[in-house]
C-alpha angles and dihedrals in degrees: 000000000000116000092235092054093049090049091052091048090050092050090048093050092049090048091048092051092049093046094048093046090051090048099050105028121057096197090054090050092052094044096047093044091049091047093049096048095042092052090047092049093048090048093052091047092050092047093054092042092054091046088052091050092049092050091047093055093055 
């Protein structure tokens, strides 16, 4: 099998496992949602912090 096809199948299987665990298990839903939004919030904070630092140096 082509490497790209096996990579796509792997991504699909990981997505399917995450989706099914969020569908059937409430603790998994809470944990994955919290993880996703906390990583997004920290990323946005760090982006604006580094932009602030870059503007401050100039």
